[in-house]
Every structure is written in C-alpha cells, then in structure tokens.
C-alpha positions in Angstrom: 195.6 -86.0 261.8 192.4 -84.0 261.6 192.7 -81.3 258.9 190.2 -78.7 257.6 190.5 -77.6 254.0 188.7 -74.9 252.1 189.0 -72.8 248.9 187.3 -70.2 246.9 186.3 -70.8 243.3 189.9 -70.2 242.0 191.2 -72.8 244.4 188.5 -75.4 244.0 190.3 -77.8 241.7 193.5 -77.7 243.7 191.4 -78.2 246.9 189.9 -81.3 245.5 193.3 -82.7 244.6 194.8 -81.8 248.0 191.9 -83.3 249.8 192.1 -86.6 248.0 195.8 -86.7 248.7 195.3 -86.1 252.4 192.7 -88.8 252.6 195.0 -91.2 250.8 197.6 -90.5 253.4 195.1 -91.5 256.1 194.2 -88.0 257.4 190.6 -87.1 258.4 189.6 -84.2 256.3 186.8 -81.7 256.9 186.0 -79.9 253.7 184.2 -76.6 254.3 183.9 -75.8 250.6 183.5 -74.4 248.1 181.8 -77.2 246.2 182.3 -75.9 242.6 184.1 -73.3 240.6 181.1 -70.8 240.9 182.4 -67.5 242.3 182.5 -67.2 246.1 184.4 -64.7 248.3 187.6 -65.9 249.9 187.0 -64.1 253.2 184.0 -66.3 253.8 186.0 -69.5 253.2 188.8 -68.2 255.3 186.4 -67.7 258.2 184.8 -71.1 257.7 188.2 -72.8 257.9 189.3 -70.7 260.9 186.1 -71.6 262.8 186.8 -75.3 262.5 190.4 -74.8 263.6 189.5 -72.6 266.5 186.7 -74.9 267.6 189.4 -77.6 268.1 187.9 -80.0 265.6 191.2 -80.1 263.7 194.9 -79.5 264.4 195.7 -77.8 261.2 194.2 -76.4 258.1 194.8 -75.7 254.4 193.2 -72.7 252.6 193.4 -72.0 248.9 192.6 -69.1 246.7 193.9 -67.9 243.3 197.1 -66.2 244.6 196.8 -67.1 248.3 197.2 -63.5 249.2 193.6 -62.6 249.9 192.9 -65.8 251.8 196.0 -65.3 253.9 195.2 -61.7 254.7 191.6 -62.7 255.7 192.6 -65.7 257.8 195.3 -63.7 259.7 192.6 -61.2 260.8 191.1 -63.9 263.0 192.7 -64.1 266.5 194.2 -67.5 267.0 194.9 -68.1 263.4 198.6 -68.0 262.3 198.4 -68.5 258.5 201.4 -68.8 256.3 201.2 -68.3 252.5 203.8 -70.7 251.3 205.0 -71.7 247.9 208.3 -73.4 248.9 208.9 -76.4 251.3 211.3 -74.5 253.6 208.6 -71.9 254.5 205.9 -74.5 254.9 208.1 -76.4 257.4 209.8 -73.5 259.1 206.5 -71.6 259.6 205.3 -74.4 261.9 208.7 -74.9 263.6 209.3 -71.3 264.4 206.0 -69.4 264.1 203.6 -72.2 265.2 201.5 -71.7 262.0 198.2 -73.7 262.1 197.0 -72.8 258.6 198.8 -73.3 255.3 197.7 -71.0 252.5 198.3 -71.8 248.9 197.9 -70.0 245.6 196.2 -72.2 243.0 197.2 -70.0 240.2 200.8 -69.9 241.4 201.7 -73.5 242.1 200.8 -76.9 240.6 199.3 -80.0 242.2 202.6 -81.8 242.9 204.1 -78.8 244.6 200.9 -78.3 246.6 201.1 -81.9 247.8 204.7 -81.5 248.8 204.0 -78.3 250.7 201.1 -79.9 252.6 203.3 -82.9 253.5 206.1 -80.7 254.9 203.5 -78.5 256.7 201.9 -81.5 258.4 205.1 -83.2 259.3 206.6 -80.2 261.0 206.3 -79.6 264.8 206.7 -76.3 266.7 210.1 -76.4 268.3 209.0 -74.8 271.5 212.4 -73.0 271.8 212.2 -70.1 274.1 212.9 -67.5 271.4 210.0 -68.9 269.3 207.6 -69.1 272.2 208.5 -65.5 273.1 207.7 -64.4 269.6 204.4 -66.3 269.3 203.4 -64.8 272.7 204.0 -61.3 271.2 201.8 -62.2 268.3 199.0 -63.1 270.7 199.5 -59.8 272.5 199.1 -58.0 269.1 195.9 -59.9 268.5 194.5 -58.8 271.9 195.7 -55.2 271.5 194.3 -54.7 268.0 191.7 -57.4 267.6 188.7 -55.1 267.8 190.1 -53.0 264.9 191.0 -55.7 262.4 
C-alpha cells in the first residue's frame, strides 16, 4: 500500500520508527517531514500529508504530533480528509470500517512505539464496510464539508 506519513517536531522520533516499520512490512512510504526535532507547526505538516492523500498518491496516511489533538483538528479542516485520533486498536480499525477514515493521527507523547505500530497495522488492515448506514453517514460528512468548507 502507498502511505504518506508526517509529523511535527514532537512526533519526529515516532514518525521515524513508524516509517521504518511500514517499509519493513513492504509498504511504499512518502515522508513529508519533518526531518528533525527542530520546532515546526503541526498545521503545516497536516496540510502536507493531506495534499498527498487528496492528490491520490497514497491510499492512507499517518500524522503524528505531541498529543495528536492539534494535528487531528488541523487535518479535519481539509475537505476530503477524515482523520481519526486513535490510541487504541478498536478505534483505529473501526474508524476505517464505519467512518472511512483515511488518516490515522497519533500522539507521540501519549503512546509508545509498539502501540503505534499495532495501531498502524490495524488501521491499514481495515476496510470500509460499505454498509448502507455507514455510506449514509459518510455522505452527510461530505455535505457538512461542502456547507461549511469556506468557513473552516
């Protein structure tokens, strides 16, 4: 699978580890940065990850900041991005199955490397169910994006 990954300075080390893990599993990884632990702003990284996803260069993405909250809020402002901040495997899997999430957000100061790898594995293995109730709900999210997109 083609996957985009990005992090701010607080998520840099975890991004490096997750990126290596994904490559070891045979995934093609596009890393949009950051390239060090020098301070960068998470909205900029969220936008860079989102652009790659929306351009169709990858099927899914992983975005990391300190808590995951700021990156998640930023990414979800971008129409077409359905980002889920997950720190448990159920949410990582269910977010894709029910909500068709395309971006997993992690908090590097909240979880460790092994849990991050497990979350990524569950996120990537999951498939959107396509059940009518889930399709209906995702369609409503898209309507909200259209209705409020200019004000976000």
